[in-house]
Every structure is written in C-alpha cells, then in structure tokens.
C-alpha positions in Angstrom: -4.5 -5.9 -12.9 -6.0 -5.6 -16.3 -5.0 -3.4 -19.3 -7.8 -1.0 -18.7 -6.2 0.0 -15.4 -2.5 0.0 -16.5 -0.5 3.1 -17.5 2.6 2.3 -19.5 5.7 4.4 -20.2 7.5 3.7 -23.5 11.1 5.0 -23.6 12.7 4.8 -27.1 14.8 7.3 -29.1 13.3 6.1 -32.4 10.3 8.3 -33.0 8.7 5.8 -35.5 9.0 2.8 -33.1 7.8 4.9 -30.2 4.7 6.0 -32.1 3.9 2.5 -33.4 4.1 1.0 -30.0 2.0 3.7 -28.5 -0.8 3.2 -31.0 -0.7 -0.6 -30.7 -0.8 -0.6 -26.9 -3.5 2.0 -26.8 -5.6 -0.2 -29.1 -4.9 -3.0 -26.7 -6.5 -1.1 -23.9 -3.6 0.6 -22.1 -3.0 4.2 -21.2 0.4 5.0 -22.8 2.9 7.8 -22.3 6.2 8.1 -24.2 9.7 9.5 -23.6 12.4 10.1 -26.2 15.4 9.4 -24.0 16.5 8.8 -20.4 16.4 12.4 -19.4 12.9 12.9 -20.7 11.8 9.7 -18.9 13.2 10.9 -15.7 11.2 14.2 -16.0 8.0 12.2 -16.6 8.7 9.8 -13.8 9.3 12.6 -11.3 5.6 13.6 -11.6 3.7 10.4 -12.6 3.6 6.8 -11.5 3.4 4.0 -14.0 2.4 0.3 -13.9 5.2 -0.8 -16.3 8.1 0.8 -18.2 9.0 -0.5 -21.7 12.6 0.7 -22.1 14.9 0.6 -25.2 18.4 -0.3 -24.3 20.3 1.3 -27.2 19.8 5.1 -26.7 22.2 8.0 -27.1 23.5 9.5 -23.9 22.4 7.4 -20.9 21.4 4.0 -22.3 18.5 1.9 -21.2 20.6 -0.5 -19.2 22.0 2.3 -17.0 18.6 3.9 -16.6 17.1 0.6 -15.6 19.8 0.0 -13.0 19.3 3.4 -11.5 15.4 3.2 -11.5 15.5 -0.1 -9.8 17.3 1.5 -6.8 14.4 3.9 -6.5 11.2 2.1 -7.4 9.6 -1.3 -7.9 7.8 -0.5 -11.1 8.2 -3.5 -13.5 10.6 -2.8 -16.4 10.8 -4.5 -19.8 13.9 -4.0 -21.8 13.9 -3.9 -25.6 17.1 -4.3 -27.5 18.7 -5.4 -30.8 21.1 -7.5 -28.8 19.5 -10.8 -28.0 22.4 -12.9 -26.9 22.4 -14.8 -23.6 24.9 -12.6 -22.0 22.9 -9.5 -22.9 19.8 -11.0 -21.5 21.6 -11.9 -18.3 23.0 -8.4 -18.0 19.6 -6.9 -18.4 18.0 -9.1 -15.8 20.9 -8.3 -13.4 20.2 -4.6 -14.0 16.8 -5.2 -12.5 14.6 -5.8 -15.6 11.6 -8.0 -15.2 11.7 -9.2 -18.8 13.9 -8.8 -21.9 12.7 -8.8 -25.5 15.0 -8.8 -28.5 14.3 -6.8 -31.6 12.7 -7.4 -34.1 9.7 -8.8 -32.3 6.0 -9.3 -33.0 3.8 -6.7 -31.3 1.6 -9.6 -30.0 4.5 -11.1 -28.2 5.2 -7.8 -26.5 1.6 -7.6 -25.5 1.6 -11.1 -24.1 4.7 -10.4 -22.1 3.4 -7.1 -20.7 0.2 -8.8 -19.6 2.1 -11.7 -18.0 4.2 -9.1 -16.0 1.1 -7.2 -14.9 -0.6 -10.4 -13.8 2.3 -11.0 -11.4 2.0 -7.6 -9.9 -0.2 -7.8 -6.7 -3.3 -5.7 -6.7 -3.1 -2.6 -4.4 -4.9 -3.1 -1.2 -7.8 -0.7 -0.8 -7.1 2.0 1.8 -8.7 1.3 5.1 -10.9 4.3 6.1 -11.5 4.3 9.8 -14.8 5.9 11.1 -14.6 9.2 12.9 -17.1 8.1 15.5 -17.6 4.7 17.1 -21.1 3.8 18.3 -21.2 1.6 21.4 -25.0 1.4 22.2 -26.1 4.6 23.8 -22.4 5.6 24.1 -20.4 7.2 21.2 -16.7 7.8 21.0 -15.4 10.7 18.9 -12.0 9.4 17.7 -10.6 12.7 16.5 -11.5 14.6 19.6 -10.9 11.7 22.0 -14.2 12.3 23.6 -16.8 9.9 24.9 -20.5 10.8 25.1 -23.5 9.1 26.6 -26.4 10.9 24.9 -25.7 14.6 25.3 -23.6 14.0 28.4 -19.8 14.1 28.2 -18.3 11.0 29.9 -15.1 11.9 31.8 -12.2 9.5 31.1 -9.0 9.2 33.1 -5.7 9.6 31.2 -5.3 5.8 31.2 -8.9 5.2 29.9 -8.3 7.8 27.2 -5.2 6.0 26.1 -7.0 2.7 26.1 -9.7 4.1 23.9 -7.1 5.6 21.5 -5.5 2.1 21.2 -8.8 0.2 20.7 -10.3 2.8 18.3 -7.3 2.4 16.0 -8.2 -1.2 15.4 -11.9 -1.8 16.0 -13.0 -5.4 15.7 -9.4 -6.7 16.3 -8.1 -8.3 19.5 -5.4 -6.4 21.3 -3.1 -8.5 23.6 -2.5 -7.6 27.2 1.2 -7.4 26.3 0.6 -4.7 23.7 -1.6 -2.8 26.0 1.1 -2.8 28.7 3.7 -1.6 26.2 1.4 1.2 24.8 0.4 2.4 28.2 4.0 2.3 29.5 5.1 4.6 26.7 2.8 7.2 28.2 4.8 7.1 31.5 4.7 4.9 34.5 5.1 1.1 34.9 2.0 -0.8 33.8 1.5 -4.5 34.5 -1.1 -6.9 33.0 -3.0 -7.0 36.2 -3.3 -3.2 36.2 -4.6 -3.4 32.6 -7.3 -5.8 33.7 -8.4 -3.3 36.4 -8.5 -0.4 33.9 -10.5 -2.5 31.5 -13.1 -3.2 34.2 -13.4 0.5 35.0 -13.7 1.5 31.4 -16.5 -1.1 30.9 -18.5 0.7 33.6 -18.5 3.8 31.4 -19.3 1.9 28.1 -21.4 -1.1 28.9 -25.1 -1.3 29.9 -24.1 -4.4 31.9 -20.4 -4.4 32.6 -20.5 -8.0 33.9 -21.7 -9.1 30.5 -19.8 -6.8 28.1 -21.1 -6.3 24.6 -18.7 -3.7 23.2 -15.4 -4.1 25.1 -15.1 -7.9 24.9 -12.6 -10.4 26.4 -11.1 -12.6 23.7 -9.9 -15.8 25.3 -6.2 -16.3 24.8 -5.9 -13.1 22.7 -6.7 -10.1 25.0 -9.4 -7.5 24.6 -11.4 -6.2 21.6 -13.5 -3.1 21.0 -16.5 -4.2 19.0 -18.6 -1.1 18.0 -21.9 -1.3 16.2 
C-alpha cells in the first residue's frame, strides 16, 4: 500500500498537535481525518474504515491505551501510539494493548512518517474481488448461472436434479478441479447416498448434454488425480 491509497485517523486532544500532524501527513500524500478524543474517534470509526490510526495515549476521559485495547478486540487496523511516556515499561504496555508501534513525544515528523510507511508496507494488499460471470459458454451450449438453466442455441436443455446440482458446483469455480470426494459430499447434502462411482456415471451423462464429442470432452474435463473441471470458453 502507498500513501496515496491510505486513509489515516489522528486521535489527539491537543488541537494544535492534531492540526500540525494533519497538515504534515496530507502534504506527505495521505488522506487524513482527526478526532479530538476517544468518544469522537468511536463515532468516526462507526462509519468509516481506516488504514491506520495514530492515537495519543494521554487524553482526558478514556485514554489512548484503553481505546487501543478495546479497538484491537474489534478490528485489525494498525494502531500507532503517541505518548510523552517513553520508558521501556510504557512501550511494553502499549504493545501488549495491541499497538503496532509506539513513538515517544517529542518526535520528528519525518520519523513518524517513516514509521507509518513501514507499518503500511507490512499490511497485505487487499485481494481484488472475484467477479464470476453470469453465463458460461461451452461451445454451442451456454449455462445461465443465476437461473440454473442450460441452453443449446435457443433450445432449453433439460437437466436432472443431480445434473443441475453438478452444474451449480462447477459453475462456482470454473477452471478449478473439483475432487470426487467433494462432489460426493455436495451431492449427498441434497439428499440420498452418493458414491464416487455414481458421480462418474452422472458426469458421463452430463457430458452428453454439453460436449460435441462426449468421448473426448473439451469443457467438462477429467483432471488426472484431482477430479473434474469445468473449463468454459
């Protein structure tokens, strides 16, 4: 993650420090929000997600250490504690409360920036959401995933209950091998006792409705040692 993507929350009861940090971090490329105390921070966090929280320890009311400990029970957002207490015991207490880093005041803004960037580099990038297609094309055959319907041209292909269930399983992971064991388990959940041999028979029947040449399947393939795989175009 780089600074252009990161949204930071600064929590500090000192308005001057809060403003200075916000201006400095915005100039450094971050999007920055601020909160004046723990209660204010909670309200902001109830509606927004942040990439990192910079949290002052010494605040009136609920202090930063208590807030850090509570937030860590609810979220994995990185937290950096700022405090005038820089002793070893204080740092250990802060880290035990769930902080990812601990910086003693007074500090150089550049050091804060370097520490923030170091934490963000350790945060794994979010995996892009996998968007499955709504229709799978299998040569002249197409399968409508949402409707659970198979068509060959403008002709509806009638599927048995077991064949429909198999297509639902395969269409949920196109291009991935599905083991016979998993197919047996999934089909058994729908009622009845299914065995691996019965799965093989159902696959053979399903191929007759999908493949141009069922004896040399192109779209519903056997993966040696792994099971079966639906391989749409």
